[in-house]
C-alpha positions as CSV (number, residue, x, y, z in Angstrom):
1,M,10.0,4.8,-4.1
2,I,7.2,2.9,-2.0
3,Q,6.1,0.0,-4.4
4,L,2.5,-1.8,-3.7
5,T,1.2,-4.9,-4.6
6,L,-2.7,-5.0,-4.8
7,V,-4.6,-8.0,-4.7
8,A,-8.7,-8.6,-6.0
9,G,-10.2,-12.4,-6.9
10,A,-14.0,-11.5,-6.5
11,R,-16.3,-8.8,-7.2
12,P,-16.5,-7.4,-3.6
13,N,-12.5,-7.1,-3.4
14,F,-12.6,-4.4,-6.2
15,M,-15.0,-2.2,-4.3
16,K,-12.7,-2.3,-1.3
17,I,-9.2,-1.7,-3.6
18,A,-10.9,1.2,-5.5
19,P,-10.9,4.1,-3.0
20,I,-7.2,2.5,-1.7
21,V,-6.1,3.0,-5.6
22,H,-7.7,6.5,-5.5
23,A,-5.8,7.2,-2.6
24,I,-2.4,6.4,-4.0
25,Q,-3.3,8.5,-6.9
26,A,-4.2,11.4,-5.0
27,K,-0.7,10.9,-2.9
28,Q,1.1,10.7,-6.3
29,Q,-0.6,13.7,-7.8
30,A,0.6,15.4,-4.2
31,G,4.6,14.4,-5.0
32,F,4.9,11.6,-2.9
33,H,6.9,8.5,-4.6
34,I,4.3,5.9,-4.4
35,S,3.6,3.4,-7.1
36,F,1.4,0.3,-7.4
37,R,0.4,-2.7,-9.4
38,L,-3.1,-3.9,-9.4
39,I,-3.6,-7.8,-9.5
40,H,-6.5,-9.6,-10.6
41,T,-6.0,-13.1,-9.4
42,G,-8.9,-14.3,-11.4
43,Q,-10.7,-16.3,-8.9
44,H,-13.9,-15.4,-9.9
45,Y,-14.9,-15.1,-13.9
46,D,-17.8,-12.2,-14.0
47,K,-19.2,-11.0,-17.6
48,K,-20.5,-7.9,-15.5
49,M,-16.5,-7.4,-14.2
50,S,-15.8,-6.3,-17.8
51,G,-14.5,-2.5,-18.8
52,D,-17.7,-1.3,-17.8
53,F,-17.0,-2.3,-14.2
54,F,-14.0,-1.0,-13.7
55,E,-15.4,2.6,-15.5
56,Q,-18.1,2.3,-13.0
57,L,-15.8,2.1,-9.8
58,N,-13.5,4.4,-11.4
59,I,-10.1,2.9,-11.1
60,P,-7.8,1.7,-14.2
61,E,-8.1,-2.1,-15.7
62,P,-5.8,-4.6,-13.4
63,H,-2.0,-4.5,-14.6
64,A,-2.5,-8.5,-14.8
65,N,-5.0,-11.0,-14.7
66,L,-3.7,-14.4,-13.0
67,G,-6.4,-16.5,-14.4
68,G,-6.7,-18.6,-10.8
69,G,-10.6,-19.5,-11.4
70,G,-12.4,-23.0,-11.6
71,G,-11.3,-26.3,-10.2
72,T,-11.8,-27.0,-6.4
73,Q,-10.8,-24.8,-3.2
74,A,-7.5,-26.3,-3.3
75,E,-7.0,-26.2,-7.1
76,Q,-7.9,-22.7,-7.0
77,T,-5.8,-22.0,-4.0
78,A,-2.3,-23.8,-5.8
79,A,-3.3,-22.2,-9.1
80,I,-3.6,-18.7,-7.6
81,M,-0.6,-18.8,-5.4
82,V,1.6,-20.3,-8.6
83,A,0.9,-17.5,-10.6
84,F,1.0,-14.8,-7.9
85,E,4.9,-15.9,-6.8
86,K,5.6,-15.6,-10.3
87,E,4.2,-11.8,-10.5
88,L,5.9,-11.1,-7.3
89,I,9.3,-12.2,-8.4
90,A,8.7,-10.2,-11.9
91,H,7.4,-7.1,-10.0
92,R,8.7,-7.4,-6.5
93,P,7.0,-4.6,-4.3
94,D,7.5,-3.8,-0.4
95,L,4.1,-4.4,0.6
96,V,1.1,-6.3,-1.0
97,I,-2.1,-5.5,0.3
98,V,-4.8,-8.4,0.7
99,V,-8.8,-7.5,1.5
100,G,-11.4,-9.6,2.8
101,D,-11.7,-12.7,2.9
102,V,-11.6,-14.7,-0.3
103,T,-9.4,-17.6,-1.4
104,S,-7.1,-15.3,-3.1
105,T,-6.8,-13.1,0.1
106,L,-5.4,-16.7,1.8
107,S,-2.9,-17.8,-1.4
108,C,-1.5,-14.4,-2.0
109,S,-0.6,-13.7,1.8
110,I,1.4,-17.2,1.8
111,A,3.1,-16.5,-1.6
112,A,3.6,-13.0,-0.7
113,K,5.1,-14.1,2.8
114,K,7.3,-17.3,1.4
115,L,9.2,-14.8,-0.9
116,V,9.7,-12.3,2.8
117,I,7.8,-9.5,1.2
118,D,5.2,-7.8,4.3
119,V,1.8,-8.2,3.7
120,A,-1.0,-5.9,5.0
121,H,-4.4,-7.3,5.4
122,V,-7.6,-4.3,5.0
123,E,-10.4,-5.9,6.9
124,G,-8.0,-8.1,9.2
125,G,-9.5,-9.5,12.5
126,I,-13.1,-10.0,11.8
127,R,-14.4,-13.3,12.7
128,S,-17.5,-15.4,12.6
129,G,-16.4,-18.1,14.5
130,D,-18.3,-20.4,12.0
131,L,-15.2,-22.8,10.3
132,S,-18.1,-24.5,8.0
133,M,-17.3,-21.0,6.0
134,P,-14.2,-21.1,3.9
135,E,-14.2,-17.3,4.2
136,E,-13.4,-18.0,8.2
137,I,-10.8,-20.3,6.8
138,N,-8.9,-17.9,5.3
139,R,-9.3,-15.0,7.3
140,M,-7.8,-16.9,10.4
141,V,-5.1,-18.1,8.3
142,T,-4.4,-14.5,6.4
143,D,-4.5,-13.0,9.8
144,S,-2.0,-15.2,11.6
145,I,1.1,-14.5,9.0
146,T,-0.1,-10.4,8.1
147,D,2.9,-7.9,9.4
148,H,-0.2,-4.9,9.3
149,F,-4.0,-5.0,9.9
150,F,-6.3,-2.4,8.5
151,T,-9.5,-2.7,11.3
152,T,-13.3,-2.0,10.5
153,S,-13.6,-2.2,14.1
154,E,-13.0,-2.2,17.6
155,I,-14.1,-5.6,17.6
156,A,-11.8,-7.3,15.0
157,N,-9.1,-4.8,17.3
158,N,-9.7,-6.9,20.3
159,N,-10.3,-10.0,17.9
160,L,-6.7,-9.5,17.0
161,R,-5.3,-8.7,20.6
162,R,-6.3,-11.9,22.3
163,L,-4.5,-13.6,19.4
164,G,-1.1,-11.7,21.2
165,F,-0.8,-9.3,18.1
166,D,0.8,-6.1,19.0
167,D,-1.3,-2.8,19.1
168,S,1.4,-1.7,16.5
169,S,0.8,-3.6,14.1
170,I,-3.1,-3.1,14.3
171,H,-4.1,0.2,12.5
172,F,-7.8,1.2,13.1
173,V,-9.4,3.0,10.1
174,G,-12.6,2.3,9.2
175,N,-14.0,0.5,6.3
176,T,-13.3,1.1,2.3
177,M,-16.6,-0.7,1.5
178,I,-18.3,2.6,2.8
179,D,-15.7,4.6,1.2
180,T,-16.8,3.3,-2.5
181,L,-20.7,3.6,-0.8
182,I,-20.0,7.2,0.2
183,A,-18.2,8.1,-3.1
184,N,-20.9,6.7,-5.3
185,M,-23.9,7.5,-3.6
186,P,-24.7,10.3,-6.0
187,R,-24.1,8.2,-9.0
188,F,-26.6,5.3,-8.2
189,K,-29.0,4.5,-11.3
190,K,-32.5,2.7,-11.6
191,P,-31.9,-0.3,-13.7
192,D,-33.1,-0.2,-17.0
193,G,-36.8,-2.2,-17.3
194,E,-40.5,-2.1,-17.0
195,L,-40.3,-3.4,-13.4
196,F,-38.0,-1.0,-12.0
197,D,-40.1,1.4,-13.5
198,Q,-42.9,0.4,-11.4
199,L,-41.2,0.1,-7.9
200,A,-42.0,3.0,-5.8
201,A,-39.4,3.9,-3.0
202,G,-39.9,2.6,0.5
203,K,-42.4,0.0,-0.9
204,Y,-40.4,-3.1,-2.1
205,F,-38.1,-5.6,-0.7
206,V,-34.4,-6.6,-1.9
207,M,-33.3,-9.9,-1.5
208,T,-30.1,-11.8,-2.4
209,M,-29.1,-15.4,-1.1
210,H,-25.9,-17.2,-1.9
211,R,-24.9,-19.2,0.9
212,P,-25.1,-22.8,0.6
213,A,-26.9,-23.5,4.0
214,N,-29.4,-21.4,2.7
215,V,-29.7,-22.8,-1.3
216,D,-28.5,-26.2,-1.3
217,Q,-31.1,-27.9,1.0
218,E,-34.3,-27.7,-1.1
219,E,-37.2,-27.8,1.4
220,K,-35.4,-25.6,3.6
221,L,-35.0,-23.2,0.9
222,K,-38.5,-23.4,-0.4
223,H,-39.8,-22.8,3.6
224,M,-37.8,-19.9,3.6
225,I,-39.1,-18.1,0.7
226,D,-42.3,-19.2,1.2
227,A,-42.0,-17.6,5.2
228,I,-40.2,-14.5,3.3
229,L,-43.7,-14.2,0.7
230,D,-45.4,-14.5,3.9
231,G,-44.0,-11.5,6.0
232,T,-43.9,-9.0,3.2
233,G,-47.5,-8.0,2.9
234,D,-48.0,-7.1,-0.7
235,L,-45.1,-5.9,-1.5
236,P,-42.6,-6.9,-4.3
237,I,-39.8,-8.5,-3.8
238,V,-36.4,-8.0,-6.0
239,F,-34.0,-11.2,-6.1
240,P,-31.1,-10.8,-8.4
241,V,-30.1,-14.4,-8.6
242,H,-26.9,-16.2,-8.4
243,P,-27.1,-18.9,-11.3
244,R,-26.7,-21.4,-8.8
245,T,-29.5,-20.3,-6.6
246,A,-31.6,-20.2,-9.8
247,K,-31.2,-23.3,-11.2
248,N,-32.3,-24.6,-7.3
249,L,-35.5,-22.1,-7.4
250,E,-36.4,-23.5,-11.3
251,Q,-36.3,-27.3,-9.9
252,L,-38.1,-26.4,-6.9
253,G,-41.0,-24.7,-8.8
254,I,-40.6,-21.7,-7.2
255,S,-42.8,-18.6,-8.0
256,S,-45.1,-15.6,-7.4
257,P,-46.1,-12.7,-8.8
258,R,-44.5,-10.6,-5.8
259,L,-41.3,-12.5,-6.2
260,H,-39.3,-10.6,-9.5
261,M,-35.7,-12.8,-9.9
262,T,-33.3,-10.7,-11.9
263,E,-30.1,-11.1,-13.7
264,P,-27.4,-9.9,-11.4
265,L,-27.4,-6.0,-11.3
266,S,-24.0,-3.8,-11.6
267,Y,-22.7,-2.1,-8.7
268,L,-24.8,1.1,-8.8
269,E,-27.7,0.0,-10.0
270,F,-28.2,-2.4,-7.3
271,N,-27.0,0.0,-4.5
272,Y,-30.0,2.2,-6.1
273,L,-32.4,-0.5,-5.3
274,V,-31.0,-0.9,-1.9
275,K,-31.3,2.9,-1.1
276,N,-34.6,3.1,-1.9
277,A,-36.1,-0.3,-0.8
278,K,-38.1,-0.9,1.9
279,G,-35.7,-3.5,3.3
280,V,-33.2,-5.9,2.6
281,I,-33.2,-9.6,3.2
282,T,-29.6,-11.5,3.0
283,D,-27.0,-13.8,3.7
284,S,-24.5,-11.5,2.5
285,G,-22.0,-9.8,4.8
286,G,-21.0,-7.0,2.8
287,I,-24.7,-6.1,1.9
288,T,-25.5,-5.7,5.5
289,E,-22.6,-2.5,6.0
290,E,-24.1,-0.8,3.2
291,A,-27.4,-1.1,4.2
292,S,-26.4,-0.1,7.7
293,V,-24.8,3.1,6.3
294,M,-27.7,3.9,4.0
295,N,-30.6,3.3,7.3
296,I,-32.2,0.3,5.3
297,P,-33.6,-2.3,7.5
298,C,-31.6,-5.7,7.2
299,I,-32.3,-9.0,7.8
300,T,-29.5,-11.6,7.8
301,L,-30.5,-14.9,7.0
302,R,-27.2,-16.7,8.8
303,D,-26.4,-17.8,12.2
304,N,-23.2,-15.8,12.8
305,T,-21.7,-12.5,11.6
306,E,-18.1,-11.6,11.4
307,R,-19.8,-8.3,11.1
308,A,-21.4,-7.7,14.6
309,E,-20.8,-3.8,14.4
310,T,-23.5,-3.7,11.7
311,V,-26.1,-5.4,14.5
312,E,-24.7,-3.6,17.7
313,L,-24.9,0.0,15.6
314,G,-26.1,-0.7,12.3
315,T,-29.5,-1.6,11.1
316,N,-29.0,-5.7,10.9
317,E,-30.8,-8.4,12.5
318,L,-29.4,-11.7,12.6
319,V,-32.4,-14.2,12.2
320,G,-30.7,-17.3,11.7
321,T,-31.2,-19.9,9.0
322,N,-34.4,-21.3,10.5
323,P,-37.6,-20.2,8.3
324,A,-39.4,-20.1,11.7
325,N,-37.7,-17.0,13.1
326,L,-38.5,-15.0,10.2
327,A,-42.0,-13.7,11.0
328,P,-41.5,-11.3,13.9
329,Y,-38.8,-9.6,12.6
330,L,-41.0,-9.0,9.0
331,K,-43.8,-8.1,11.2
332,K,-41.8,-5.7,13.0
333,L,-40.4,-4.4,9.8
334,M,-43.4,-4.1,8.4
335,A,-44.8,-2.2,10.8
336,G,-42.2,0.5,10.6
337,E,-40.5,-0.1,14.4
338,W,-37.0,-1.3,12.9
339,K,-34.1,0.3,14.8
340,S,-32.1,3.1,13.0
341,Y,-28.0,3.4,12.5
342,Q,-26.3,4.7,15.5
343,G,-23.1,6.0,13.6
344,I,-19.7,2.8,13.4
345,P,-16.8,4.4,13.9
346,L,-14.8,5.5,11.3
347,W,-17.2,4.5,8.6
348,D,-16.6,8.3,7.0
349,G,-15.4,7.6,3.6
350,K,-11.8,8.8,4.7
351,T,-10.7,5.1,5.5
352,S,-8.1,4.4,2.1
353,E,-6.6,8.0,3.1
354,R,-6.1,6.8,6.7
355,I,-4.7,3.8,4.7
356,V,-2.3,5.3,2.6
357,S,-0.9,7.7,4.8
358,K,-0.2,4.9,7.6
359,I,1.8,3.0,4.6
360,I,4.2,6.0,3.8
361,D,4.8,6.4,7.3
362,L,5.6,3.0,8.3
363,Y,7.2,2.4,4.4
364,S,9.3,6.0,3.7
C-alpha cells in the first residue's frame, strides 16, 4: 500500500490538490493499493473555506487541520513544522506531496525531510528571481530538499537542471490548477446580486490586487487605480477586495461609480466573471494561468513573474508596478488587439493523472 500525505495551507493550494485527490480516488477504484491523508495546515483562515468550498471542489474535508495560522512568518513556519511533525509521526507516509509556494510548502517539506520521508513538490522549479517575495524563498528552500519535482513547464525543468538536479527527479506533467479549471468550467456560476445581473459579457473588467508593492503605498495605489479608471473607458470594473486592501482604499477615499468593490468570491463565481470579462488586471500568479487558458486578456501589475509561459504562450503581459506603464496596454486591449492563447504544453486537464501514475511507478 502506497501511503501519501497531501499538504495544503492556503485556498489556492486546495485548487491544486483537488484534482490529485480525484486521480488517487480513480486509481483506488481501479484496484490500486494507494491511500492518502489530506492535511490543512490552517495557514490561512478563510471563512469561505467552509464545507461549501470543499463541496465546490468535490473533495473530502481534510483529515486534520494543524491550526498553524497567525503570527509572523517565523512563528507561522515554526508552528506548522511542530504540528506537521506530530502528524507524520502518528501517520507516517511513503511520500509527502506539497504544492505551490506558501509558508506551509516550506515548513512541511523541512519537517518531512528531517524525518527521512520523501517529498514531492507540485509546481517545482518555477522562479521569479525576486527575493523580496516570501514565495520565492519558499520555492528555493523547498526545491533544494525535494526528491521529486512535478513541473508545469519546460522553463521550470531548465531552472532545475541549472541547479544540478537530474532528469530522473524532474517529471514534466503540466498544471494541476488547469485540471481544476477545466473540470469545473461547466459548473461556473454567476454571483448573486444586482451588480452581476447588470454585467454584459465582454463589457467589464475583473481586477485583483493584494501584493504589498501595489497596495501598501498609498499614493502609488491611488495613481494605479486612477490609471486603470482612465484606460478602461466607461466599462465597469469588478474588484473582489482583500480586507487589507479595502482598508487602504477606504483611507484614501478612492471611489468611482465604475469601480465595484465586492467581498471575495467563491472559486466558481470568480472564474465565471473572468471567463466572461473583457480583460483581467491582477498581481496574482494563478489568475494569469487561468485567464490564459480561457483566452482572456490579462495585465499583470508586477515587475517579474514566475510563470513566464503565460507571457510567452498565454494572454498575459507583464506591465510592472509603475502606473505610468498601463496606458498603452489598456489602449491595445480596449481596441481588441490583444494576443491570443497559443496553448501551453500539457495544460490539458490530465496533469493529476500523470502525477499519480508516476507516483505508482516510483513507489510500487
